[in-house]
C-alpha positions as CSV (number, residue, x, y, z in Angstrom):
1,X,44.4,65.5,58.2
2,X,47.0,64.8,55.5
3,X,49.8,67.4,55.0
4,X,52.8,67.4,52.8
5,X,56.3,68.5,53.6
6,X,55.8,71.9,52.0
7,X,52.7,72.6,54.2
8,X,54.6,72.0,57.4
9,X,56.7,75.2,57.1
10,X,53.5,77.3,57.0
11,X,52.0,75.9,60.1
12,X,52.3,77.4,63.6
13,X,53.5,75.3,66.6
14,X,49.9,75.3,67.9
15,X,48.6,73.9,64.6
16,X,51.4,71.3,64.5
17,X,50.6,70.3,68.1
18,X,46.9,70.1,67.3
19,X,47.7,67.7,64.4
20,X,50.0,65.5,66.5
21,X,47.5,65.4,69.4
22,X,45.1,63.6,67.1
23,X,47.6,60.8,66.6
24,X,47.4,57.7,68.9
25,X,51.2,57.5,68.6
26,X,52.0,61.0,70.1
27,X,51.3,62.7,73.3
28,X,51.4,66.5,73.4
29,X,52.2,68.4,76.6
30,X,51.7,72.1,76.8
31,X,53.7,74.4,79.1
32,X,51.4,75.6,81.9
33,X,50.5,79.3,81.8
34,X,48.7,80.6,85.0
35,X,45.0,81.1,84.5
36,X,43.2,84.1,86.0
37,X,39.6,83.2,85.4
38,X,38.1,79.7,85.0
39,X,34.4,80.5,85.2
40,X,32.4,83.8,85.2
41,X,29.1,84.4,87.0
42,X,28.2,87.4,89.0
43,X,25.1,86.0,90.6
44,X,26.7,83.0,92.3
45,X,27.4,82.8,96.0
46,X,31.2,82.4,96.1
47,X,33.5,81.3,98.8
48,X,37.3,81.8,99.1
49,X,39.7,78.9,99.0
50,X,43.4,79.3,99.6
51,X,45.9,76.9,98.1
52,X,49.0,76.7,100.3
53,X,52.5,75.4,99.6
54,X,55.7,75.6,101.7
55,X,59.3,74.9,101.0
56,X,61.2,74.0,104.1
57,X,64.7,73.1,105.4
58,X,63.6,69.5,106.0
59,X,60.7,67.2,106.9
60,X,60.2,67.7,110.6
61,X,58.0,70.6,111.8
62,X,59.7,70.2,115.2
63,X,63.2,71.0,114.0
64,X,63.0,72.4,110.5
65,X,61.8,75.8,109.3
66,X,59.8,77.3,106.5
67,X,62.0,79.0,103.8
68,X,59.2,79.9,101.4
69,X,55.4,80.3,101.8
70,X,52.9,80.8,99.0
71,X,49.2,81.5,99.3
72,X,47.0,81.5,96.2
73,X,43.4,82.5,97.0
74,X,40.6,81.7,94.6
75,X,36.8,81.9,94.3
76,X,34.7,78.7,94.3
77,X,31.2,77.5,94.8
78,X,30.0,74.6,96.9
79,X,29.5,72.4,93.9
80,X,33.2,72.6,93.1
81,X,33.4,75.2,90.4
82,X,36.4,77.5,90.5
83,X,36.0,81.1,89.3
84,X,38.7,83.9,89.6
85,X,42.2,83.3,90.9
86,X,42.9,86.2,93.2
87,X,46.1,88.1,94.1
88,X,48.6,85.7,95.6
89,X,51.2,86.1,98.3
90,X,54.7,84.6,98.4
91,X,57.7,85.3,100.5
92,X,61.0,83.8,101.5
93,X,62.0,83.4,105.1
94,X,65.5,83.2,106.7
95,X,65.3,80.1,108.8
96,X,68.2,81.0,111.0
97,X,70.0,77.8,109.9
98,X,71.8,76.6,106.9
99,X,69.9,75.3,103.9
100,X,71.4,72.0,102.9
101,X,72.6,71.3,99.3
102,X,70.0,68.6,99.0
103,X,67.1,71.1,99.8
104,X,68.6,73.6,97.4
105,X,68.8,71.0,94.7
106,X,65.1,70.2,95.2
107,X,63.8,73.8,95.6
108,X,66.3,76.0,93.9
109,X,66.4,78.1,97.1
110,X,69.8,79.1,98.4
111,X,71.0,80.6,101.7
112,X,71.7,83.9,99.8
113,X,68.1,84.1,98.5
114,X,66.5,83.9,102.0
115,X,69.1,85.9,104.0
116,X,67.4,88.6,106.0
117,X,63.9,87.7,104.6
118,X,60.8,87.2,106.6
119,X,57.1,86.3,106.0
120,X,54.6,89.1,106.7
121,X,52.3,87.7,109.4
122,X,49.8,90.4,108.9
123,X,49.4,89.7,105.2
124,X,49.1,86.0,105.9
125,X,46.3,86.6,108.4
126,X,44.5,89.0,106.0
127,X,44.4,86.3,103.3
128,X,43.6,83.3,105.6
129,X,40.9,85.3,107.5
130,X,38.7,85.3,104.5
131,X,39.2,81.7,103.6
132,X,36.4,79.1,103.9
133,X,38.8,76.3,103.1
134,X,42.6,75.7,103.0
135,X,43.9,73.2,100.4
136,X,47.4,71.8,100.1
137,X,48.9,69.0,98.0
138,X,50.1,67.1,101.0
139,X,48.2,68.8,103.8
140,X,49.7,66.6,106.5
141,X,53.0,68.2,105.7
142,X,52.1,71.8,105.0
143,X,49.5,72.2,107.8
144,X,52.0,71.1,110.5
145,X,54.5,73.7,109.4
146,X,52.2,76.7,108.9
147,X,50.1,76.0,111.9
148,X,53.1,76.0,114.1
149,X,54.2,79.5,112.9
150,X,50.8,81.1,112.2
151,X,48.0,80.0,114.6
152,X,45.3,81.3,112.3
153,X,45.7,78.2,110.2
154,X,44.5,76.1,113.1
155,X,41.1,77.8,113.0
156,X,40.3,76.8,109.4
157,X,39.0,73.6,107.7
158,X,41.6,71.8,105.5
159,X,41.5,69.6,102.5
160,X,44.3,67.5,100.8
161,X,44.5,67.3,97.1
162,X,47.1,64.5,97.4
163,X,45.1,62.0,99.6
164,X,41.4,63.1,99.3
165,X,41.0,62.6,95.6
166,X,41.0,58.8,94.7
167,X,43.6,59.2,91.9
168,X,44.3,55.5,91.8
169,X,40.7,54.7,91.2
170,X,40.8,57.2,88.3
171,X,43.6,55.2,86.7
172,X,46.3,57.6,87.8
173,X,49.1,55.7,89.4
174,X,50.9,58.6,91.1
175,X,49.5,61.6,92.8
176,X,52.7,63.7,92.6
177,X,51.9,67.1,91.2
178,X,54.2,66.8,88.2
179,X,52.7,63.4,87.3
180,X,49.2,64.7,87.6
181,X,50.1,67.6,85.3
182,X,51.5,65.1,82.7
183,X,48.2,63.1,82.9
184,X,46.3,66.3,82.2
185,X,48.6,67.1,79.2
186,X,50.7,69.9,80.5
187,X,54.1,70.5,82.2
188,X,55.6,73.2,84.4
189,X,58.7,74.2,86.3
190,X,58.2,72.5,89.6
191,X,59.3,73.0,93.2
192,X,58.6,76.7,93.6
193,X,55.8,77.4,96.0
194,X,53.6,79.8,94.0
195,X,53.8,77.8,90.8
196,X,53.0,74.6,92.7
197,X,49.9,76.3,94.1
198,X,48.7,77.6,90.7
199,X,49.2,74.2,89.2
200,X,47.3,72.7,92.1
201,X,44.3,75.0,91.5
202,X,44.4,74.2,87.8
203,X,44.3,70.5,88.4
204,X,41.3,70.9,90.7
205,X,39.4,72.3,87.6
206,X,40.0,69.1,85.6
207,X,37.5,66.3,84.9
208,X,38.7,63.0,86.3
209,X,39.4,60.5,83.6
210,X,37.1,57.6,84.7
211,X,34.3,59.1,86.8
212,X,34.1,62.3,84.7
213,X,33.6,64.2,87.9
214,X,35.2,67.6,88.6
215,X,38.3,67.1,90.7
216,X,37.4,69.9,93.2
217,X,33.9,68.6,93.6
218,X,35.3,65.2,94.6
219,X,37.7,66.9,97.0
220,X,35.1,68.9,98.7
221,X,32.9,65.9,99.2
222,X,35.7,64.0,100.8
223,X,36.9,67.0,102.9
224,X,33.4,67.5,104.5
225,X,33.3,63.9,105.8
226,X,33.9,63.1,109.5
227,X,36.2,60.1,110.2
228,X,37.6,58.4,113.3
229,X,41.1,57.7,114.3
230,X,41.2,54.5,116.3
231,X,44.3,53.7,118.3
232,X,45.0,50.1,119.1
233,X,46.8,50.8,122.3
234,X,48.5,47.9,124.1
235,X,47.8,45.5,121.2
236,X,49.7,42.2,121.4
237,X,53.0,42.5,119.7
238,X,52.5,39.3,117.7
239,X,49.5,40.9,116.0
240,X,51.5,43.8,114.5
241,X,51.7,42.2,111.0
242,X,47.9,41.7,111.0
243,X,47.4,45.3,111.9
244,X,49.9,46.6,109.3
245,X,48.3,44.4,106.6
246,X,44.9,45.9,107.4
247,X,46.2,49.5,106.9
248,X,47.2,50.5,110.4
249,X,50.2,52.8,110.8
250,X,52.6,53.1,113.8
251,X,52.6,56.2,115.8
252,X,55.7,56.7,118.0
253,X,54.0,59.1,120.5
254,X,56.1,62.1,119.6
255,X,53.0,64.0,118.4
256,X,51.3,63.8,121.8
257,X,49.0,61.1,120.5
258,X,48.9,57.5,121.7
259,X,52.0,55.4,121.1
260,X,50.2,52.7,119.2
261,X,49.1,51.3,115.8
262,X,46.2,53.4,114.5
263,X,43.9,53.6,111.6
264,X,41.5,56.3,110.3
265,X,38.1,55.1,109.1
266,X,34.8,56.6,108.0
267,X,31.8,56.8,110.2
268,X,30.2,53.9,108.3
269,X,33.2,51.6,109.0
270,X,33.8,52.6,112.6
271,X,31.8,49.8,114.2
272,X,33.1,47.2,111.8
273,X,36.7,48.2,112.7
274,X,36.0,48.1,116.4
275,X,34.5,44.6,116.1
276,X,37.6,43.5,114.2
277,X,39.8,44.7,117.0
278,X,37.7,43.1,119.7
279,X,37.5,39.8,118.0
280,X,40.8,39.4,116.2
281,X,43.3,41.4,118.2
282,X,42.2,41.7,121.8
283,X,39.7,38.8,122.2
284,X,37.8,41.2,124.5
285,X,36.3,44.7,124.6
286,X,38.9,47.1,126.0
287,X,38.2,50.8,126.1
288,X,40.0,52.2,123.0
289,X,41.0,55.7,122.3
290,X,38.8,57.1,119.4
291,X,39.3,60.6,118.1
292,X,36.8,62.3,115.8
293,X,38.5,63.8,112.8
294,X,36.9,66.7,111.0
295,X,38.2,69.2,108.4
296,X,39.1,71.5,111.3
297,X,41.6,69.1,113.0
298,X,42.5,66.7,110.1
299,X,46.2,66.8,109.3
300,X,46.8,69.1,112.3
301,X,49.6,68.9,114.9
302,X,47.1,69.4,117.6
């Protein structure tokens, strides 16, 4: 489309953005506005998912506390389609400790904002009770905090939008929420719990750039899988670099799990991994600790 200088003044911002979006030399990002309905169908069997986000005083669920909790429930079907976004719940909580300047700079939450505030356990239970699935964008972090304070979270299956969608294989080099928003051509004011949840739900409705699959469909497929955590207990110290290079991570034992290098593998790869350990690390067949991981205990502190 060719326009002259005189035409520009008569065009709306939306029209100008549409013109620029057709240029290979420009990228247009639109401010995210929360969506209430993504699909409509009354005759579908719908489940309830709840997107969860927390803001906390720090990174350790043992010593740090939740200062903000957001729950955004939504309807979905087993094939990964999202329908209505339901009424959300968000609350501050006084942690009984000082919020550091660093945390305030990240979250915008000050000591004054949370003073005397608390999270309503009854409301949390009412929302989570109806959920068929809990989702977070870093479930390993959020689950540990909410499960410690609200036991009901331990009874539900979980999925992680950060780690259980193969963003890298889709040509997306970072799985941070703000970067994902940018890749799907929008931006938002980050680091407030409710907005992060709404953006998380929105991203799950997008089509992945290479496979063309719906993001939530991929997440559901991954979340349903059973995997196995194999702990290489008492492995020879000189083999630590081999284990690390293969994808093993060190567990220091503070989480009541074995103090050892460990890896989580799919059911299809379990025997292959055990054979690797027997042949390359131990040169024998010791009895190794193998934990079955399902959506009900994945990312949990239990």
